[in-house]
N, C-alpha and C positions, 0 to 999 in steps of 0.2 A: 557375584551382584547378582541380580534379581535380570530376567531378562528386561528390554527395550516393551514399553507399548505404548503405541500415541498418546501424548501427555492427556489430550484433550480428553480419552479415555479414562485415562489414569483422573482426572480430575470430576470428572463427572460422577465416575464410582467413589472421589475422598467425597463428596458433595450427599451426593446419596448413601453412602454406608453412613459417613462419620457426619460432619458439618446440619447436614439434616435434621438427623436423628437426638444429635445437643440440643440443636435448637427446637427444633418443638418440645423437648423434654423441660428447659428450664426457663426459656423462652417460646408461650404456644401463643400467645399473644402480640407477637411483633414481625411488625409486613414490615419487608427487605425480598431481598432479589439479588440471584446466584446468579456467575455467572465465570468462564473465564475468556475477556477481549481485553486488549490491548497492544501492551511488551509481546514480545516472544511465538519464538519459526512455532510455539507446537500450538499458535494461535493463531496463526495460518495454517495449519496443517503441513506443516514441509516439514516437522524433530526431527529427531535420525535420535542412534545408541551418540553418539557426537554431541548433542543435547544436552545427556545428561549430569554434564558434570556443570554447571552452571545456570543459574535459576529459571531449573525445570524438576519439578517432581509434580507430588500430591498438595494443588493449589489454587486458588481460587479469587475473585472479590466481591465481600459480601458488601451489599449495596445497603441502605437505610436513612432514616426521613429524613430526611433536612433539619427537622424542629431536636431532631429527638440525638444527634449526631455528635457535638460535642459530648454528651456528656452517658452514654449510648458507644459507645464505639471502643473508648479504652475499658469499660465494663468485655462489653462482648469479644476481643483482645482474652480480657485472662483470662475469664470460661475458658475458654477452647486455648490456651494454656494451658490449661489444670484437668480441660475430659477430651480431647483426641489422645487419640489410644498413637502408640507410636510406629505403628506399619497398617500402612493399607495396600494392601493385595501384592505385598511384601516390597514394599518400597518405607524410603522414611519416614514420619512428616515433621520432622526436625532439621533446620538447617541451622549452618554456622552462620560463624560473625561474615560483614563485609566485610569485604578479602579488597585484594587495594587496585584490583581490577572492579572495585564498584558492584561485584555481585553475590552471589550466598550460593552456599552451595549444597544436599543434603547430606547429613553427618547423622547417624542415630544415637539416639541417647537411652541409656538404659536403662534411669528410675528421673525421677521429680517433673518438675512444668512441662512442657520442648518450646521452645520456641520455631510457633507456623510460619506459615504466606495463606495466611487467610486476612486480605486488605478488609479494610470496613471502616467505609465510608462512608459519604452523602452523592446518593449518583449529579448533582447539582456542582458540587467541590470535583470532581471526577471530570464530567467537562472542563471544569473552568483549570482549576490548574490544566491541567494535560494535553486539553485541543484548545484552552483561547477561545471557547465560544460559550454564552451562556445557555442556553437552549438551542436545538435542534434543528428548532422552526423558522420560520421565519427568517432563515440566513439568507446577507444581504450575497452579493454578486464576490465583495473582494473577500469574503469567511468562502465560502464555496474556493475562489482557488491558492486561499492561501492554507485553505484543513490540504495537504499532497494525500498521492495517490495513501501511499503510506498510512496517512493520519488518520485517512476513512477508512481502508481496510482495518491495520484498530478498532473500528467499532463494528465494523459491516460480519468480520470475520468471526471462530474465534464461536463457541454458541453460550444459551443460556439456560441454565438450571433448575429456576422457579425462579419468575417475574410477575413479585407479590404485589410490587410498587408498580406493575401497571406502565415501567417509562421503557425497560429494551426493549421490545417490540416491539412499536409507532417508533423507536431512534432510529430502527436498522431499518427497517423497511423507507422511514423517509431518509435517509443519505447510502438507501442501495446501493446509488447512482448520482453522479453531477445533472443534476437539469437539462432540459432541454436544450435550452439560449446558450447554457456556461458549458456543457456539449459544446454545439456546433461553432462556441469563440475555441475552445479549448482545440479542435479540428483544426480547425483554419494556420492556430498557433501553430501548428505541426507542423499542418503539412510544406508552410512557408521554413521551417529549419529547417526541409529537406531543400527547401529551394536553394537557401543560399549557399546548399554544401555541395550539390549532387556536381557541376560542372568541374569544379577542384581533382575532379578523382585519375584524371587521364590533361588536366592543364599541372601539374607538376612533374604529376611524370616524364612532359615531356622537357622541361628546367632535370631531369637525371634525380626527379627527390622521386625517388619508392618511397625512405617513412614518411614519408609524406599523402603521397596515394596512399598507402596502409591506413596514416592513423583515419585519413578522409573517411573512407572503407568505412574501416568500423565504426566515426560518429555514424557515418548512414546508415550505418544495421541498427544501434540503437536508437536513431529514433523515428525509423520506420519499421520499428519490434515496439514503439509505444507508440506509433497511431497504427496496428492492429491489435494492441490494446484499447487503443480511443473506440477504431469502425466497429468492435466487437461490444461496446458498454465493461471491461472490465477496469478493472481501477490493476496497477497496475504497481506491486510490490520494490521493496529496497533493493538493492545493488546485492544482494547477496542472495536474495530467491529470486533477483526481475528473468533469468533465465529457466531457471526452473516450471516460471507462472506462464512464459510464453512459452515453453515447449504444452503444454494444455488447454495453451486457444484451440480452438475452432480450425483457426488456418496456424497453426503455427507450425507443424512436421512441416508441409510444405516452406511456407517462403523458411524455416529453421534451413533445411537443406538449400536453398542458393543460396542463404547469409555465411551461413557454413562454410559453400566452396566461394563466396566472394571474402573470403578471412583468410580460406586459408589461402585464397594466389601469389603467386610470385610474382607475379606483374599484371600490370597497369588492363590490358583490354581481359584478362583472367576476370580480376575488378568487376572489370563492368559488363562481367558477362550474368557474373553471380546480380547484380546486383541492377542492373536492367531485370530480370526475370521475375524479380520482388517488388521493379514498377511496376506490372505487367498484372502482378493479380492484388497489389496496393489500389490501382487505377480500377479497376477492379471488383476489387469488397467498395468503393468508394461508392458506384453506380448503383449494385444491389442497397444501399440506401437509398438509392432514390432521394437524396434532396436536394439538390439542381440535376442541369438538362445534364445528359448522358457525356460526362469530358475523356478526349480521347487517352485508350490504356498501350498503343502501343509506345514504346520511346520513341524521340526525334529528339536532332542534332542541336546542340545550344550555340540559337540565334547565327548561325552558318559557319558555327565550328561545328569539325564532325565530332564535337561528344556527346556519347548518349545522355538522355534526359527525363527525366518523364511531365518538365518544365511544373512544380512545386506551387511556386505562385502564381500560376490559374487557379488549382485545385483552390487556396488558401481564398486568391480571387473570388473564385463563384464561393466561395464559403459563406465567405462575409456577409454575401448580400442575398442572404435569407438569416440573416441574425435583424432580427425588431423589438428588439428588446430596448426600449431606451438611459438604460445601464450598463448592459453591455457593451452596444455602443458606445457609448465617452470611454470604456476600458480604454488600453494603449494600446494598440494598433500591435495586432501581427507577437503579443507577450508569454500569452497565456496564465496557467498555474508557475504559483514561486519552483515546485518542480518542474516545469518545463523550462522554465534560466534558469535556475540554481542547485549548480548539485555541492555545495555547502553545509554534508554535515552540521557543521555549530551553525548553519545557519535555517536547514529542513528539520532536525528533533526540536528547538525550541520555538515555540507561535508567538512569541511576543520577538522572538526575530526575524518570523517569515513576515512577520505580520510589514516589523519599519519598513523590509527592504523593499515590498513589495509597494509600500504606498511610496519609498523613493523615489523608481519609477512613473509612477502618475503624476 
């Protein structure tokens, strides 16, 4: 088996040495863009040799003008079937049929046309069919809040190899991160989530519910990790790569050390000790943003009860006071983005389900 190389690098080689030259020879006047964006661990840069077993290999998206898509897409697909080399950099450019899991894998081809993974489509169809938006400009607050972090990563991660249409680079710049007012709304919602749970680590343990205490700790750990992504203005990937991406945040290693201690703890005092260390760091990070008056960074008892908390609700309230956009103020208080209050794959992976779910709470 050919030794693993990162999928982004392989796809760029595929474009530079195979797809691009074929288009230059056969369609020199074609205006197009080529990129590897969308789904895939290779797009995020987290692929490993394990990734090679499905939906990985020499592949890319080829965007063509809307007016030409219906006519040209089948023609270009067929051209590449007959003109692409059988292998690039030692990897087969041919992919086998779709299997029961709905995926395809590289499969050697000795003769005849190949079944490649160059997807030819218009840019507008890509946005509309996969992300539920007609344009990347003038997005409404609801648009932003129903585009999950993962969806936005799929549009802004990966690589652009050629942008003849002049759409991909502006799109990636426009969606690089949430607009300021949406960011503040999501931050307030995340602090509110922490405020809802923080007192229960010890309260559950007081009644002998150690499993409950551990589960609350795990939920708080995830919410604190998402808070760190927000404060560092980074999109968080879906669960498979959530921890990997978190470790690469500026504060990831420091926060991770204390979260690891809290999650590994076998008693509530140890859990509380780990979480309070994280609370201090999170509060310090918040104050460094300079968006509100400084808030206390030392955990204190929860309204007279001996449960050390950071009072996430107070952080949420302070951030809400900085929101001035009337459309954002009209949103449900502390709901946040769809991926902050829904974790169902069936919802998050389908833009129509995301939209209907979000509207159901408005």
